[in-house]
C-alpha positions in Angstrom: 15.3 -119.7 -54.7 13.5 -121.6 -51.9 15.4 -121.9 -48.7 14.7 -125.1 -46.7 15.2 -125.7 -43.0 15.8 -129.3 -42.0 15.9 -130.5 -38.4 17.1 -134.1 -38.0 18.2 -136.0 -34.9 21.7 -135.3 -36.1 21.5 -131.6 -36.9 19.8 -128.4 -38.0 20.5 -127.2 -41.6 19.5 -124.3 -43.8 19.7 -125.2 -47.5 19.8 -122.5 -50.1 20.5 -122.3 -53.8 24.0 -121.0 -54.7 23.7 -117.5 -56.2 27.0 -116.4 -57.8 25.9 -112.7 -57.5 25.7 -113.0 -53.7 28.5 -113.7 -51.3 32.2 -114.0 -51.7 32.6 -117.5 -53.1 35.1 -118.3 -55.7 33.4 -120.2 -58.5 36.3 -122.6 -58.5 35.2 -123.7 -55.1 31.7 -124.9 -56.1 31.3 -128.7 -56.9 29.1 -128.2 -60.0 27.5 -125.6 -62.2 26.1 -122.7 -60.1 22.5 -123.8 -60.9 23.2 -127.3 -59.5 25.0 -126.1 -56.4 23.5 -125.6 -52.9 24.9 -124.0 -49.8 24.1 -126.0 -46.7 24.5 -123.9 -43.6 24.5 -124.8 -40.0 25.0 -123.0 -36.7 26.8 -125.9 -35.0 30.1 -127.4 -36.2 29.2 -130.9 -35.1 26.1 -130.7 -37.4 28.0 -129.8 -40.5 30.6 -132.4 -39.6 27.9 -135.0 -39.3 26.5 -134.0 -42.7 29.9 -134.2 -44.5 30.8 -137.5 -42.7 27.5 -139.0 -43.8 28.1 -137.8 -47.4 31.6 -139.3 -47.2 30.1 -142.7 -46.3 28.2 -142.4 -49.6 31.4 -141.6 -51.6 31.1 -137.8 -51.7 34.0 -135.6 -50.6 32.4 -132.4 -49.2 34.6 -129.9 -47.5 33.0 -127.4 -45.1 34.2 -124.0 -43.9 33.6 -121.5 -41.2 32.4 -118.0 -41.9 32.7 -115.9 -38.7 30.7 -113.0 -40.3 27.7 -115.1 -41.3 24.5 -115.8 -39.5 25.2 -119.5 -40.2 28.8 -119.9 -39.3 29.4 -123.4 -40.7 28.8 -124.0 -44.4 29.4 -126.5 -47.2 28.8 -126.5 -51.0 26.9 -129.6 -52.2 25.3 -130.6 -55.4 21.6 -131.1 -55.5 22.3 -134.8 -55.9 24.4 -134.9 -52.7 21.8 -133.1 -50.7 19.1 -135.4 -52.0 21.3 -138.4 -51.1 21.7 -137.1 -47.5 17.9 -136.5 -47.1 17.1 -139.9 -48.7 19.5 -141.6 -46.3 18.0 -139.7 -43.3 14.5 -141.1 -44.3 15.8 -144.6 -45.0 17.6 -144.7 -41.6 14.5 -143.5 -39.7 13.6 -146.1 -37.1 12.5 -144.0 -34.1 8.9 -143.4 -33.0 9.5 -140.1 -31.3 11.7 -137.4 -32.9 12.4 -135.4 -29.8 13.4 -138.5 -27.8 15.7 -139.5 -30.6 17.3 -136.0 -30.6 17.9 -136.4 -26.8 19.5 -139.9 -27.4 21.8 -138.6 -30.1 22.6 -135.1 -29.1 21.5 -134.6 -25.5 19.0 -132.6 -23.5 20.3 -129.2 -24.5 19.5 -129.9 -28.2 16.2 -131.5 -27.3 15.3 -128.3 -25.4 16.1 -126.1 -28.4 14.1 -128.3 -30.7 11.2 -128.3 -28.2 11.1 -124.5 -28.4 11.0 -124.7 -32.2 8.2 -127.4 -31.9 6.2 -125.2 -29.5 6.6 -122.1 -31.7 5.4 -124.0 -34.7 2.5 -125.4 -32.7 1.2 -121.9 -32.6 0.6 -122.1 -36.3 -2.0 -124.9 -35.9 -5.6 -123.7 -36.2 -7.0 -122.5 -32.9 -10.1 -124.7 -33.4 -8.2 -127.8 -32.5 -7.4 -128.8 -28.9 -3.6 -128.4 -29.6 -4.2 -125.1 -31.5 -6.1 -123.6 -28.6 -3.5 -124.8 -26.1 -0.7 -123.5 -28.3 -2.2 -120.1 -28.5 -2.5 -119.9 -24.7 1.0 -121.4 -24.1 2.5 -119.1 -26.6 1.0 -116.0 -25.0 2.4 -117.1 -21.7 5.9 -118.0 -22.8 6.9 -115.0 -25.0 10.2 -114.5 -23.0 10.7 -118.3 -22.4 10.0 -117.8 -18.7 6.7 -119.3 -17.7 4.5 -117.4 -15.3 3.5 -119.9 -12.7 0.7 -120.0 -10.2 1.3 -119.5 -6.5 2.0 -122.9 -4.9 -0.5 -124.6 -2.7 0.2 -127.2 0.0 -2.5 -129.5 -1.4 -0.5 -130.9 -4.3 3.1 -131.9 -3.4 3.8 -133.1 -7.0 2.6 -129.8 -8.4 4.9 -128.0 -5.9 7.9 -130.0 -7.0 7.1 -129.2 -10.6 6.9 -125.5 -9.8 10.2 -125.5 -8.0 12.1 -126.8 -11.1 14.3 -124.2 -12.8 14.0 -125.9 -16.2 11.6 -123.9 -18.3 11.8 -126.4 -21.1 10.7 -129.2 -18.8 7.8 -127.0 -17.6 6.9 -126.3 -21.2 7.0 -130.0 -22.0 4.7 -130.7 -19.0 2.3 -128.1 -20.2 2.1 -129.6 -23.7 1.6 -133.1 -22.4 -1.1 -132.2 -19.9 -4.7 -133.4 -20.5 -7.2 -130.7 -21.3 -8.5 -130.9 -17.7 -5.0 -130.6 -16.2 -4.3 -127.7 -18.5 -7.5 -125.9 -17.6 -6.7 -126.4 -13.9 -3.2 -125.0 -14.5 -4.6 -122.0 -16.3 -7.2 -121.4 -13.5 -4.3 -121.2 -11.1 -2.7 -118.4 -13.1 -5.7 -116.2 -12.9 
């Protein structure tokens, strides 16, 4: 059994193979043989609703349910064919050039900020020999509690002061990630 996490501009899903030995599901509820059934799980109702609505457009009737005792509250049984159809459609419908911008457009800044934290956490996996890998290691070390330690402001750079005064840690993190190497080095020098 290989669980899969999928982040799309329309939702976050965890897909796992159905295991009749685990959980409380009635075998009459599953849409196919147990070996051809997946459980798609989500933490947000709108995400699972988007999934089932998209599948309905493709002719699949997929009910979802809420499990208040589960780590992923919103769930749906799908066949492997249905899940493949959803993923195929997501790929075929892809027209955006920047994933995080598309997330903001479709789901708003709050979801963008959540995905940005996932992006930055995964950036720390990149080898430290690359520019982004070295930066990720340093950013990750400074953002363990999602609160960025910031240098004392100076009066010499009004734009930098405005940046420091913002209360939006995700915006600060995005700024750190998009800095040039020289800008990032100057930022780090101000922390020490």
